MOPAC internal coordinates of N, CA, C and O (Angstrom, degrees):
PM7 1SCF
backbone

  N    0.0000 0     0.00 0     0.00 0    0    0    0
  C    1.4480 1     0.00 0     0.00 0    1    0    0
  C    1.5224 1   110.67 1     0.00 0    2    1    0
  O    1.2310 1   121.70 1   136.48 1    3    2    1
  N    1.3317 1   114.35 1   -43.52 1    3    2    1
  C    1.4532 1   119.02 1  -178.86 1    5    3    2
  C    1.5367 1   110.32 1   -66.13 1    6    5    3
  O    1.2310 1   120.82 1   146.56 1    7    6    5
  N    1.3373 1   116.04 1   -33.44 1    7    6    5
  C    1.4468 1   121.29 1   179.87 1    9    7    6
  C    1.5300 1   111.37 1   -65.97 1   10    9    7
  O    1.2310 1   119.94 1   139.91 1   11   10    9
  N    1.3275 1   117.72 1   -40.09 1   11   10    9
  C    1.4700 1   121.96 1   179.24 1   13   11   10
  C    1.5228 1   110.10 1   -65.94 1   14   13   11
  O    1.2310 1   120.56 1   140.25 1   15   14   13
  N    1.3107 1   116.54 1   -39.75 1   15   14   13
  C    1.4611 1   120.27 1   179.52 1   17   15   14
  C    1.5246 1   109.77 1   -63.10 1   18   17   15
  O    1.2310 1   119.66 1   140.93 1   19   18   17
  N    1.2939 1   118.25 1   -39.07 1   19   18   17
  C    1.4505 1   122.68 1   177.83 1   21   19   18
  C    1.5215 1   111.91 1   -65.05 1   22   21   19
  O    1.2310 1   120.41 1   141.79 1   23   22   21
  N    1.3462 1   116.81 1   -38.21 1   23   22   21
  C    1.4559 1   120.71 1   178.32 1   25   23   22
  C    1.5301 1   110.67 1   -67.33 1   26   25   23
  O    1.2310 1   120.86 1   140.71 1   27   26   25
  N    1.3353 1   115.95 1   -39.29 1   27   26   25
  C    1.4697 1   119.82 1   179.75 1   29   27   26
  C    1.5190 1   110.46 1   -64.62 1   30   29   27
  O    1.2310 1   120.21 1   136.45 1   31   30   29
  N    1.3198 1   117.20 1   -43.55 1   31   30   29
  C    1.4646 1   120.36 1   178.55 1   33   31   30
  C    1.5207 1   111.13 1   -63.49 1   34   33   31
  O    1.2310 1   120.48 1   139.69 1   35   34   33
  N    1.3291 1   116.69 1   -40.31 1   35   34   33
  C    1.4573 1   120.26 1   178.20 1   37   35   34
  C    1.5183 1   111.68 1   -64.60 1   38   37   35
  O    1.2310 1   120.46 1   140.48 1   39   38   37
  N    1.3237 1   116.73 1   -39.52 1   39   38   37
  C    1.4658 1   120.68 1   178.64 1   41   39   38
  C    1.5215 1   110.44 1   -67.70 1   42   41   39
  O    1.2310 1   120.50 1   138.54 1   43   42   41
  N    1.3044 1   116.66 1   -41.46 1   43   42   41
  C    1.4715 1   120.19 1   178.84 1   45   43   42
  C    1.5288 1   110.91 1   -63.53 1   46   45   43
  O    1.2310 1   120.80 1   138.57 1   47   46   45
  N    1.3246 1   116.07 1   -41.43 1   47   46   45
  C    1.4641 1   119.77 1   178.93 1   49   47   46
  C    1.5311 1   110.60 1   -64.10 1   50   49   47
  O    1.2310 1   120.96 1   138.87 1   51   50   49
  N    1.3121 1   115.77 1   -41.13 1   51   50   49
  C    1.4720 1   119.88 1   179.66 1   53   51   50
  C    1.5218 1   110.60 1   -63.45 1   54   53   51
  O    1.2310 1   120.33 1   133.59 1   55   54   53
  N    1.3147 1   116.98 1   -46.41 1   55   54   53
  C    1.4667 1   120.93 1   179.03 1   57   55   54
  C    1.5231 1   110.15 1   -64.18 1   58   57   55
  O    1.2310 1   120.33 1   137.10 1   59   58   57
  N    1.3142 1   116.97 1   -42.90 1   59   58   57
  C    1.4644 1   120.95 1   178.84 1   61   59   58
  C    1.5175 1   111.69 1   -62.34 1   62   61   59
  O    1.2310 1   120.57 1   136.86 1   63   62   61
  N    1.3101 1   116.51 1   -43.14 1   63   62   61
  C    1.4673 1   120.43 1   178.77 1   65   63   62
  C    1.5297 1   110.50 1   -65.44 1   66   65   63
  O    1.2310 1   120.39 1   140.57 1   67   66   65
  N    1.3256 1   116.87 1   -39.43 1   67   66   65
  C    1.4694 1   120.22 1   178.87 1   69   67   66
  C    1.5245 1   110.70 1   -64.80 1   70   69   67
  O    1.2310 1   120.04 1   135.77 1   71   70   69
  N    1.3182 1   117.52 1   -44.23 1   71   70   69
  C    1.4666 1   120.70 1   178.56 1   73   71   70
  C    1.5252 1   111.45 1   -64.98 1   74   73   71
  O    1.2310 1   120.49 1   138.21 1   75   74   73
  N    1.3281 1   116.68 1   -41.79 1   75   74   73
  C    1.4594 1   120.18 1   177.70 1   77   75   74
  C    1.5287 1   110.63 1   -62.36 1   78   77   75
  O    1.2310 1   120.54 1   136.86 1   79   78   77
  N    1.3174 1   116.58 1   -43.14 1   79   78   77
  C    1.4641 1   120.56 1   177.66 1   81   79   78
  C    1.5167 1   112.16 1   -63.55 1   82   81   79
  O    1.2310 1   120.42 1   140.03 1   83   82   81
  N    1.3284 1   116.81 1   -39.97 1   83   82   81
  C    1.4595 1   121.26 1   178.28 1   85   83   82
  C    1.5250 1   110.73 1   -63.79 1   86   85   83
  O    1.2310 1   120.12 1   132.22 1   87   86   85
  N    1.3159 1   117.38 1   -47.78 1   87   86   85
  C    1.4607 1   121.12 1   179.59 1   89   87   86
  C    1.5225 1   111.88 1   -64.13 1   90   89   87
  O    1.2310 1   120.56 1   139.39 1   91   90   89
  N    1.3119 1   116.53 1   -40.61 1   91   90   89
  C    1.4596 1   120.67 1   178.17 1   93   91   90
  C    1.5305 1   110.75 1   -65.27 1   94   93   91
  O    1.2310 1   119.99 1   138.57 1   95   94   93
  N    1.3154 1   117.63 1   -41.43 1   95   94   93
  C    1.4617 1   121.49 1   178.78 1   97   95   94
  C    1.5213 1   112.38 1   -65.03 1   98   97   95
  O    1.2310 1   120.43 1   136.80 1   99   98   97
  N    1.3346 1   116.79 1   -43.20 1   99   98   97
  C    1.4643 1   120.54 1   178.12 1  101   99   98
  C    1.5255 1   109.82 1   -64.60 1  102  101   99
  O    1.2310 1   120.27 1   135.50 1  103  102  101
  N    1.3198 1   117.08 1   -44.50 1  103  102  101
  C    1.4620 1   120.92 1  -179.99 1  105  103  102
  C    1.5209 1   112.33 1   -61.56 1  106  105  103
  O    1.2310 1   120.53 1   134.34 1  107  106  105
  N    1.3257 1   116.60 1   -45.66 1  107  106  105
  C    1.4689 1   119.97 1   179.02 1  109  107  106
  C    1.5287 1   111.03 1   -67.23 1  110  109  107
  O    1.2310 1   120.12 1   144.03 1  111  110  109
  N    1.3191 1   117.37 1   -35.97 1  111  110  109
  C    1.4614 1   120.48 1   177.76 1  113  111  110
  C    1.5224 1   111.64 1   -64.88 1  114  113  111
  O    1.2310 1   120.41 1   137.30 1  115  114  113
  N    1.3214 1   116.83 1   -42.70 1  115  114  113
  C    1.4652 1   120.09 1   177.38 1  117  115  114
  C    1.5248 1   111.25 1   -66.34 1  118  117  115
  O    1.2310 1   120.35 1   139.24 1  119  118  117
  N    1.3013 1   116.93 1   -40.76 1  119  118  117
  C    1.4652 1   120.38 1   177.35 1  121  119  118
  C    1.5264 1   110.70 1   -60.54 1  122  121  119
  O    1.2310 1   120.56 1   134.09 1  123  122  121
  N    1.3131 1   116.53 1   -45.91 1  123  122  121
  C    1.4710 1   120.08 1  -179.06 1  125  123  122
  C    1.5265 1   111.52 1   -66.60 1  126  125  123
  O    1.2310 1   120.14 1   137.42 1  127  126  125
  N    1.3298 1   117.35 1   -42.58 1  127  126  125
  C    1.4566 1   120.81 1  -175.43 1  129  127  126
  C    1.5159 1   114.68 1   -77.34 1  130  129  127
  O    1.2310 1   119.77 1   149.95 1  131  130  129
  N    1.3095 1   118.04 1   -30.05 1  131  130  129
  C    1.4658 1   120.30 1  -175.63 1  133  131  130
  C    1.5261 1   113.50 1  -102.16 1  134  133  131
  O    1.2310 1   120.21 1   152.46 1  135  134  133
  N    1.3396 1   117.20 1   -27.54 1  135  134  133
  C    1.4605 1   119.36 1  -174.02 1  137  135  134
  C    1.5226 1   111.51 1  -111.67 1  138  137  135
  O    1.2310 1   120.32 1   125.12 1  139  138  137
  N    1.3216 1   117.00 1   -54.88 1  139  138  137
  C    1.4546 1   120.39 1  -172.54 1  141  139  138
  C    1.5282 1   112.98 1   -75.98 1  142  141  139
  O    1.2310 1   119.71 1   131.83 1  143  142  141
  N    1.3312 1   118.15 1   -48.17 1  143  142  141
  C    1.4684 1   121.92 1  -177.36 1  145  143  142
  C    1.5287 1   110.64 1  -134.21 1  146  145  143
  O    1.2310 1   119.83 1  -113.22 1  147  146  145
  N    1.3298 1   117.94 1    66.78 1  147  146  145
  C    1.4729 1   118.45 1  -179.45 1  149  147  146
  C    1.5335 1   110.96 1   -71.09 1  150  149  147
  O    1.2310 1   121.11 1   -24.84 1  151  150  149
  N    1.3145 1   115.49 1   155.16 1  151  150  149
  C    1.4684 1   120.41 1   177.52 1  153  151  150
  C    1.5227 1   108.82 1   -67.89 1  154  153  151
  O    1.2310 1   120.87 1   -40.60 1  155  154  153
  N    1.3193 1   115.94 1   139.40 1  155  154  153
  C    1.4599 1   121.07 1   178.07 1  157  155  154
  C    1.5205 1   108.32 1  -127.43 1  158  157  155
  O    1.2310 1   121.36 1   -52.12 1  159  158  157
  N    1.3196 1   115.01 1   127.88 1  159  158  157
  C    1.4516 1   121.13 1   179.71 1  161  159  158
  C    1.5210 1   107.64 1  -111.99 1  162  161  159
  O    1.2310 1   120.16 1   -74.81 1  163  162  161
  N    1.3209 1   117.29 1   105.19 1  163  162  161
  C    1.4567 1   121.84 1  -174.88 1  165  163  162
  C    1.5231 1   113.27 1   -98.31 1  166  165  163
  O    1.2310 1   119.69 1   159.50 1  167  166  165
  N    1.3089 1   118.19 1   -20.50 1  167  166  165
  C    1.4593 1   120.27 1  -173.17 1  169  167  166
  C    1.5249 1   113.09 1  -113.95 1  170  169  167
  O    1.2310 1   119.86 1  -159.20 1  171  170  169
  N    1.2921 1   117.86 1    20.80 1  171  170  169
  C    1.4596 1   121.23 1  -179.47 1  173  171  170
  C    1.5257 1   108.62 1   -87.72 1  174  173  171
  O    1.2310 1   120.90 1   -51.72 1  175  174  173
  N    1.3304 1   115.89 1   128.28 1  175  174  173
  C    1.4555 1   121.33 1   179.25 1  177  175  174
  C    1.5275 1   109.11 1  -126.17 1  178  177  175
  O    1.2310 1   119.84 1   -18.45 1  179  178  177
  N    1.3293 1   117.92 1   161.55 1  179  178  177
  C    1.4615 1   119.99 1   177.73 1  181  179  178
  C    1.5305 1   113.09 1   -60.11 1  182  181  179
  O    1.2310 1   120.29 1   157.84 1  183  182  181
  N    1.3151 1   117.04 1   -22.16 1  183  182  181
  C    1.4667 1   121.12 1   178.95 1  185  183  182
  C    1.5295 1   111.46 1   -62.33 1  186  185  183
  O    1.2310 1   120.18 1   154.41 1  187  186  185
  N    1.3158 1   117.26 1   -25.59 1  187  186  185
  C    1.4601 1   121.88 1  -177.78 1  189  187  186
  C    1.5220 1   113.04 1   -84.90 1  190  189  187
  O    1.2310 1   119.73 1   175.29 1  191  190  189
  N    1.3241 1   118.11 1    -4.71 1  191  190  189
  C    1.4591 1   121.55 1  -178.84 1  193  191  190
  C    1.5273 1   111.02 1   -69.71 1  194  193  191
  O    1.2310 1   120.98 1   -25.80 1  195  194  193
  N    1.3203 1   115.74 1   154.20 1  195  194  193
  C    1.4634 1   120.48 1   172.65 1  197  195  194
  C    1.5307 1   108.80 1   -66.02 1  198  197  195
  O    1.2310 1   120.47 1   -19.29 1  199  198  197
  N    1.3148 1   116.71 1   160.71 1  199  198  197
  C    1.4683 1   121.74 1  -173.38 1  201  199  198
  C    1.5296 1   112.24 1   -57.42 1  202  201  199
  O    1.2310 1   119.77 1   138.31 1  203  202  201
  N    1.3348 1   118.04 1   -41.69 1  203  202  201
  C    1.4679 1   119.43 1  -179.08 1  205  203  202
  C    1.5306 1   111.55 1   -67.65 1  206  205  203
  O    1.2310 1   119.84 1   147.29 1  207  206  205
  N    1.3212 1   117.91 1   -32.71 1  207  206  205
  C    1.4570 1   120.59 1   177.44 1  209  207  206
  C    1.5297 1   111.20 1   -76.58 1  210  209  207
  O    1.2310 1   120.54 1   149.97 1  211  210  209
  N    1.3307 1   116.56 1   -30.03 1  211  210  209
  C    1.4583 1   119.32 1   173.70 1  213  211  210
  C    1.5298 1   110.07 1   -64.21 1  214  213  211
  O    1.2310 1   120.52 1   140.85 1  215  214  213
  N    1.3272 1   116.61 1   -39.15 1  215  214  213
  C    1.4718 1   120.01 1   177.06 1  217  215  214
  C    1.5269 1   110.08 1   -64.48 1  218  217  215
  O    1.2310 1   120.10 1   139.74 1  219  218  217
  N    1.3253 1   117.41 1   -40.26 1  219  218  217
  C    1.4703 1   120.37 1   176.77 1  221  219  218
  C    1.5310 1   110.76 1   -63.15 1  222  221  219
  O    1.2310 1   120.60 1   139.66 1  223  222  221
  N    1.3191 1   116.45 1   -40.34 1  223  222  221
  C    1.4715 1   121.53 1   177.88 1  225  223  222
  C    1.5332 1   109.47 1   -61.83 1  226  225  223
  O    1.2310 1   120.76 1   137.30 1  227  226  225
  N    1.3329 1   116.15 1   -42.70 1  227  226  225
  C    1.4669 1   120.43 1   178.42 1  229  227  226
  C    1.5276 1   110.78 1   -63.66 1  230  229  227
  O    1.2310 1   120.11 1   143.49 1  231  230  229
  N    1.3302 1   117.40 1   -36.51 1  231  230  229
  C    1.4723 1   120.77 1   176.89 1  233  231  230
  C    1.5270 1   110.67 1   -64.02 1  234  233  231
  O    1.2310 1   120.70 1   140.46 1  235  234  233
  N    1.3264 1   116.26 1   -39.54 1  235  234  233
  C    1.4653 1   119.62 1   178.91 1  237  235  234
  C    1.5235 1   111.13 1   -66.91 1  238  237  235
  O    1.2310 1   120.54 1   142.22 1  239  238  237
  N    1.3223 1   116.57 1   -37.78 1  239  238  237
  C    1.4656 1   119.98 1   176.54 1  241  239  238
  C    1.5212 1   109.43 1   -63.99 1  242  241  239
  O    1.2310 1   120.63 1   137.70 1  243  242  241
  N    1.3336 1   116.40 1   -42.30 1  243  242  241
  C    1.4674 1   120.41 1   179.30 1  245  243  242
  C    1.5202 1   111.17 1   -63.57 1  246  245  243
  O    1.2310 1   120.27 1   140.61 1  247  246  245
  N    1.3229 1   117.09 1   -39.39 1  247  246  245
  C    1.4694 1   120.07 1   177.49 1  249  247  246
  C    1.5231 1   110.63 1   -64.16 1  250  249  247
  O    1.2310 1   120.40 1   140.38 1  251  250  249
  N    1.3237 1   116.84 1   -39.62 1  251  250  249
  C    1.4622 1   120.43 1   176.12 1  253  251  250
  C    1.5194 1   111.97 1   -65.27 1  254  253  251
  O    1.2310 1   120.77 1   143.01 1  255  254  253
  N    1.3304 1   116.13 1   -36.99 1  255  254  253
  C    1.4654 1   119.83 1   178.02 1  257  255  254
  C    1.5282 1   110.69 1   -66.41 1  258  257  255
  O    1.2310 1   120.33 1   143.12 1  259  258  257
  N    1.3151 1   116.97 1   -36.88 1  259  258  257
  C    1.4707 1   120.51 1   177.97 1  261  259  258
  C    1.5235 1   110.75 1   -58.76 1  262  261  259
  O    1.2310 1   120.50 1   144.00 1  263  262  261
  N    1.3250 1   116.65 1   -36.00 1  263  262  261
  C    1.4699 1   120.54 1  -179.54 1  265  263  262
  C    1.5252 1   112.73 1   -81.10 1  266  265  263
  O    1.2310 1   120.56 1   138.31 1  267  266  265
  N    1.3264 1   116.54 1   -41.69 1  267  266  265
  C    1.4640 1   119.05 1  -171.70 1  269  267  266
  C    1.5262 1   113.70 1   -95.47 1  270  269  267
  O    1.2310 1   119.81 1   153.56 1  271  270  269
  N    1.3076 1   117.96 1   -26.44 1  271  270  269
  C    1.4688 1   124.06 1  -176.03 1  273  271  270
  C    1.5339 1   111.28 1    57.85 1  274  273  271
  O    1.2310 1   120.04 1  -152.56 1  275  274  273
  N    1.3061 1   117.53 1    27.44 1  275  274  273
  C    1.4600 1   123.07 1   178.88 1  277  275  274
  C    1.5273 1   107.95 1   -99.13 1  278  277  275
  O    1.2310 1   121.25 1   -84.89 1  279  278  277
  N    1.3244 1   115.21 1    95.11 1  279  278  277
  C    1.4647 1   120.55 1  -175.38 1  281  279  278
  C    1.5260 1   111.60 1   -66.63 1  282  281  279
  O    1.2310 1   119.97 1   142.87 1  283  282  281
  N    1.3304 1   117.66 1   -37.13 1  283  282  281
  C    1.4669 1   119.81 1   178.90 1  285  283  282
  C    1.5273 1   111.46 1   -64.00 1  286  285  283
  O    1.2310 1   120.56 1   138.69 1  287  286  285
  N    1.3154 1   116.54 1   -41.31 1  287  286  285
  C    1.4604 1   120.03 1   177.75 1  289  287  286
  C    1.5262 1   110.19 1   -64.25 1  290  289  287
  O    1.2310 1   120.18 1   136.38 1  291  290  289
  N    1.3241 1   117.25 1   -43.62 1  291  290  289
  C    1.4649 1   120.50 1   178.67 1  293  291  290
  C    1.5245 1   110.43 1   -62.35 1  294  293  291
  O    1.2310 1   120.18 1   137.79 1  295  294  293
  N    1.3210 1   117.25 1   -42.21 1  295  294  293
  C    1.4730 1   121.61 1   179.59 1  297  295  294
  C    1.5294 1   110.07 1   -63.55 1  298  297  295
  O    1.2310 1   120.28 1   134.41 1  299  298  297
  N    1.3287 1   117.07 1   -45.59 1  299  298  297
  C    1.4613 1   120.49 1  -179.34 1  301  299  298
  C    1.5284 1   111.77 1   -65.28 1  302  301  299
  O    1.2310 1   120.64 1   139.08 1  303  302  301
  N    1.3118 1   116.38 1   -40.92 1  303  302  301
  C    1.4603 1   119.67 1  -179.65 1  305  303  302
  C    1.5247 1   110.75 1   -69.49 1  306  305  303
  O    1.2310 1   120.55 1   141.10 1  307  306  305
  N    1.3165 1   116.56 1   -38.90 1  307  306  305
  C    1.4608 1   120.99 1   177.84 1  309  307  306
  C    1.5220 1   111.25 1   -64.95 1  310  309  307
  O    1.2310 1   120.27 1   149.90 1  311  310  309
  N    1.3196 1   117.09 1   -30.10 1  311  310  309
  C    1.4664 1   121.24 1   179.89 1  313  311  310
  C    1.5226 1   111.94 1   -64.92 1  314  313  311
  O    1.2310 1   119.77 1   161.88 1  315  314  313
  N    1.3111 1   118.04 1   -18.12 1  315  314  313
  C    1.4679 1   120.93 1   177.23 1  317  315  314
  C    1.5257 1   111.84 1   -64.15 1  318  317  315
  O    1.2310 1   120.40 1   162.77 1  319  318  317
  N    1.3359 1   116.84 1   -17.23 1  319  318  317
  C    1.4569 1   120.48 1   177.18 1  321  319  318
  C    1.5264 1   112.27 1   -79.43 1  322  321  319
  O    1.2310 1   120.54 1   175.84 1  323  322  321
  N    1.3081 1   116.57 1    -4.16 1  323  322  321
  C    1.4587 1   120.75 1   176.89 1  325  323  322
  C    1.5177 1   112.40 1    76.32 1  326  325  323
  O    1.2310 1   120.53 1    29.45 1  327  326  325
  N    1.3344 1   116.59 1  -150.55 1  327  326  325
  C    1.4577 1   120.31 1  -175.34 1  329  327  326
  C    1.5338 1   113.81 1   -66.32 1  330  329  327
  O    1.2310 1   119.89 1   161.41 1  331  330  329
  N    1.3079 1   117.82 1   -18.59 1  331  330  329
  C    1.4676 1   121.07 1  -179.53 1  333  331  330
  C    1.5242 1   112.92 1   -91.63 1  334  333  331
  O    1.2310 1   119.79 1  -168.28 1  335  334  333
  N    1.3210 1   118.00 1    11.72 1  335  334  333
  C    1.4627 1   121.06 1  -175.31 1  337  335  334
  C    1.5248 1   112.07 1   -61.03 1  338  337  335
  O    1.2310 1   119.96 1   134.67 1  339  338  337
  N    1.3157 1   117.67 1   -45.33 1  339  338  337
  C    1.4587 1   120.52 1  -178.26 1  341  339  338
  C    1.5242 1   110.66 1   -66.48 1  342  341  339
  O    1.2310 1   120.54 1   139.52 1  343  342  341
  N    1.3306 1   116.57 1   -40.48 1  343  342  341
  C    1.4599 1   119.73 1   178.28 1  345  343  342
  C    1.5274 1   111.11 1   -62.70 1  346  345  343
  O    1.2310 1   120.59 1   138.59 1  347  346  345
  N    1.3275 1   116.48 1   -41.41 1  347  346  345
  C    1.4702 1   120.27 1   178.94 1  349  347  346
  C    1.5186 1   110.49 1   -63.34 1  350  349  347
  O    1.2310 1   120.30 1   138.92 1  351  350  349
  N    1.3293 1   117.02 1   -41.08 1  351  350  349
  C    1.4622 1   120.00 1   179.18 1  353  351  350
  C    1.5236 1   110.83 1   -67.61 1  354  353  351
  O    1.2310 1   119.97 1   143.55 1  355  354  353
  N    1.3094 1   117.66 1   -36.45 1  355  354  353
  C    1.4782 1   120.39 1   177.41 1  357  355  354
  C    1.5284 1   110.62 1   -65.55 1  358  357  355
  O    1.2310 1   120.45 1   138.73 1  359  358  357
  N    1.3348 1   116.74 1   -41.27 1  359  358  357
  C    1.4748 1   119.57 1   177.06 1  361  359  358
  C    1.5292 1   110.28 1   -63.04 1  362  361  359
  O    1.2310 1   120.89 1   138.95 1  363  362  361
  N    1.3220 1   115.90 1   -41.05 1  363  362  361
  C    1.4705 1   119.97 1  -179.66 1  365  363  362
  C    1.5209 1   110.68 1   -68.05 1  366  365  363
  O    1.2310 1   120.29 1   145.51 1  367  366  365
  N    1.3244 1   117.06 1   -34.49 1  367  366  365
  C    1.4669 1   120.69 1  -177.57 1  369  367  366
  C    1.5185 1   111.95 1   -68.65 1  370  369  367
  O    1.2310 1   119.92 1   162.22 1  371  370  369
  N    1.3185 1   117.77 1   -17.78 1  371  370  369
  C    1.4645 1   120.73 1   179.26 1  373  371  370
  C    1.5137 1   113.52 1   -62.11 1  374  373  371
  O    1.2310 1   119.79 1   148.61 1  375  374  373
  N    1.3171 1   118.01 1   -31.39 1  375  374  373
  C    1.4742 1   119.96 1  -178.12 1  377  375  374
  C    1.5269 1   113.38 1  -132.98 1  378  377  375
  O    1.2310 1   120.23 1  -168.87 1  379  378  377
  N    1.3335 1   117.17 1    11.13 1  379  378  377
  C    1.4601 1   119.90 1  -179.50 1  381  379  378
  C    1.5326 1   109.56 1  -131.24 1  382  381  379
  O    1.2310 1   120.09 1   -65.89 1  383  382  381
  N    1.3423 1   117.44 1   114.11 1  383  382  381
  C    1.4601 1   119.75 1  -178.51 1  385  383  382
  C    1.5306 1   113.44 1   -61.67 1  386  385  383
  O    1.2310 1   119.83 1   145.87 1  387  386  385
  N    1.3161 1   117.94 1   -34.13 1  387  386  385
  C    1.4670 1   120.61 1   179.24 1  389  387  386
  C    1.5210 1   110.05 1   -65.32 1  390  389  387
  O    1.2310 1   120.34 1   139.92 1  391  390  389
  N    1.3258 1   116.96 1   -40.08 1  391  390  389
  C    1.4656 1   120.24 1   178.14 1  393  391  390
  C    1.5254 1   110.45 1   -67.90 1  394  393  391
  O    1.2310 1   120.15 1   141.60 1  395  394  393
  N    1.3190 1   117.31 1   -38.40 1  395  394  393
  C    1.4674 1   120.36 1   177.16 1  397  395  394
  C    1.5283 1   110.41 1   -63.40 1  398  397  395
  O    1.2310 1   120.71 1   139.98 1  399  398  397
  N    1.3309 1   116.24 1   -40.02 1  399  398  397
  C    1.4590 1   120.46 1   178.61 1  401  399  398
  C    1.5266 1   110.74 1   -64.98 1  402  401  399
  O    1.2310 1   119.95 1   135.94 1  403  402  401
  N    1.3199 1   117.71 1   -44.06 1  403  402  401
  C    1.4594 1   121.21 1   178.40 1  405  403  402
  C    1.5193 1   110.57 1   -63.53 1  406  405  403
  O    1.2310 1   120.00 1   139.35 1  407  406  405
  N    1.3216 1   117.61 1   -40.65 1  407  406  405
  C    1.4609 1   120.99 1   178.49 1  409  407  406
  C    1.5236 1   110.60 1   -61.59 1  410  409  407
  O    1.2310 1   120.53 1   137.08 1  411  410  409
  N    1.3326 1   116.60 1   -42.92 1  411  410  409
  C    1.4680 1   120.43 1   178.22 1  413  411  410
  C    1.5238 1   110.69 1   -64.11 1  414  413  411
  O    1.2310 1   120.37 1   138.95 1  415  414  413
  N    1.3323 1   116.90 1   -41.05 1  415  414  413
  C    1.4659 1   120.52 1   179.03 1  417  415  414
  C    1.5285 1   111.23 1   -64.51 1  418  417  415
  O    1.2310 1   120.39 1   138.62 1  419  418  417
  N    1.3150 1   116.85 1   -41.38 1  419  418  417
  C    1.4597 1   120.11 1   179.84 1  421  419  418
  C    1.5329 1   111.10 1   -67.95 1  422  421  419
  O    1.2310 1   120.36 1   143.25 1  423  422  421
  N    1.3421 1   116.92 1   -36.75 1  423  422  421
  C    1.4609 1   120.05 1   177.86 1  425  423  422
  C    1.5262 1   111.33 1   -67.59 1  426  425  423
  O    1.2310 1   120.40 1   145.25 1  427  426  425
  N    1.3334 1   116.84 1   -34.75 1  427  426  425
  C    1.4637 1   121.06 1  -177.87 1  429  427  426
  C    1.5224 1   112.61 1   -81.06 1  430  429  427
  O    1.2310 1   120.26 1   153.80 1  431  430  429
  N    1.3100 1   117.11 1   -26.20 1  431  430  429
  C    1.4768 1   120.77 1  -176.41 1  433  431  430
  C    1.5224 1   110.15 1   -77.97 1  434  433  431
  O    1.2310 1   120.75 1   -29.58 1  435  434  433
  N    1.3203 1   116.16 1   150.42 1  435  434  433
  C    1.4654 1   118.48 1   174.71 1  437  435  434
  C    1.5256 1   109.65 1   -64.48 1  438  437  435
  O    1.2310 1   121.62 1   -31.26 1  439  438  437
  N    1.3094 1   114.50 1   148.74 1  439  438  437
  C    1.4647 1   118.51 1  -179.02 1  441  439  438
  C    1.5168 1   110.45 1   -65.47 1  442  441  439
  O    1.2310 1   121.71 1   -41.18 1  443  442  441
  N    1.3177 1   114.33 1   138.82 1  443  442  441
  C    1.4608 1   121.73 1   176.37 1  445  443  442
  C    1.5098 1   106.88 1  -131.43 1  446  445  443
  O    1.2310 1   120.17 1   -24.11 1  447  446  445
  N    1.3042 1   117.29 1   155.89 1  447  446  445
  C    1.4656 1   118.34 1   178.01 1  449  447  446
  C    1.5206 1   110.03 1   -60.31 1  450  449  447
  O    1.2310 1   121.26 1   -44.79 1  451  450  449
  N    1.3015 1   115.20 1   135.21 1  451  450  449
  C    1.4619 1   119.90 1  -176.52 1  453  451  450
  C    1.5142 1   110.17 1  -113.68 1  454  453  451
  O    1.2310 1   120.56 1  -128.26 1  455  454  453
  N    1.3205 1   116.53 1    51.74 1  455  454  453
  C    1.4569 1   120.43 1   176.45 1  457  455  454
  C    1.5022 1   109.53 1   -79.44 1  458  457  455
  O    1.2310 1   119.78 1   -48.30 1  459  458  457
  N    1.3334 1   118.02 1   131.70 1  459  458  457
  C    1.4619 1   118.47 1   179.10 1  461  459  458
  C    1.5194 1   110.74 1   -66.11 1  462  461  459
  O    1.2310 1   119.54 1   -40.23 1  463  462  461
  N    1.3270 1   118.49 1   139.77 1  463  462  461
  C    1.4552 1   120.28 1   177.81 1  465  463  462
  C    1.5229 1   110.69 1   -69.23 1  466  465  463
  O    1.2310 1   121.38 1   -18.48 1  467  466  465
  N    1.3291 1   114.97 1   161.52 1  467  466  465
  C    1.4620 1   120.12 1  -178.82 1  469  467  466
  C    1.5170 1   112.00 1   -72.17 1  470  469  467
  O    1.2310 1   119.77 1   153.11 1  471  470  469
  N    1.3211 1   118.05 1   -26.89 1  471  470  469
  C    1.4614 1   121.40 1  -179.46 1  473  471  470
  C    1.5122 1   108.86 1  -125.14 1  474  473  471
  O    1.2310 1   121.08 1   -18.02 1  475  474  473
  N    1.2972 1   115.55 1   161.98 1  475  474  473
  C    1.4530 1   120.50 1   177.21 1  477  475  474
  C    1.5153 1   109.82 1   -70.58 1  478  477  475
  O    1.2310 1   119.69 1   -33.73 1  479  478  477
  N    1.3305 1   118.20 1   146.27 1  479  478  477
  C    1.4569 1   119.99 1   178.48 1  481  479  478
  C    1.5312 1   110.84 1   -65.28 1  482  481  479
  O    1.2310 1   121.06 1   -33.82 1  483  482  481
  N    1.3179 1   115.58 1   146.18 1  483  482  481
  C    1.4686 1   120.98 1   179.04 1  485  483  482
  C    1.5115 1   109.57 1   -75.21 1  486  485  483
  O    1.2310 1   120.89 1   -28.07 1  487  486  485
  N    1.3101 1   115.89 1   151.93 1  487  486  485
  C    1.4726 1   120.32 1   178.95 1  489  487  486
  C    1.4916 1   111.72 1   -73.44 1  490  489  487
  O    1.2310 1   120.10 1   180.00 1  491  490  489

């Protein structure tokens, strides 16, 4: 009887130590990954987005244009999508009136250089 009790205590200690080690490992891993050495993406641009996300980005630009009416800012921000910028805006214009309006405005406006700015536009 005494021998079985000793085995149970040993098993409980082993399980407890394993759970404590697991929790400690997860906690330290989260601390290291989120606080001490988080991932940093410095070279990611909207041009690298998948086509459906590029269309969403174009919709957001169109929504911003609806508020600001700054066509140059919209053109510069849209240029961040690279050579596929017009295609993304056309896809977005299929189901978004703001994107259709921006597309019409860009088609009607005289062409201007569409170089992306070095920094993101201020809010």
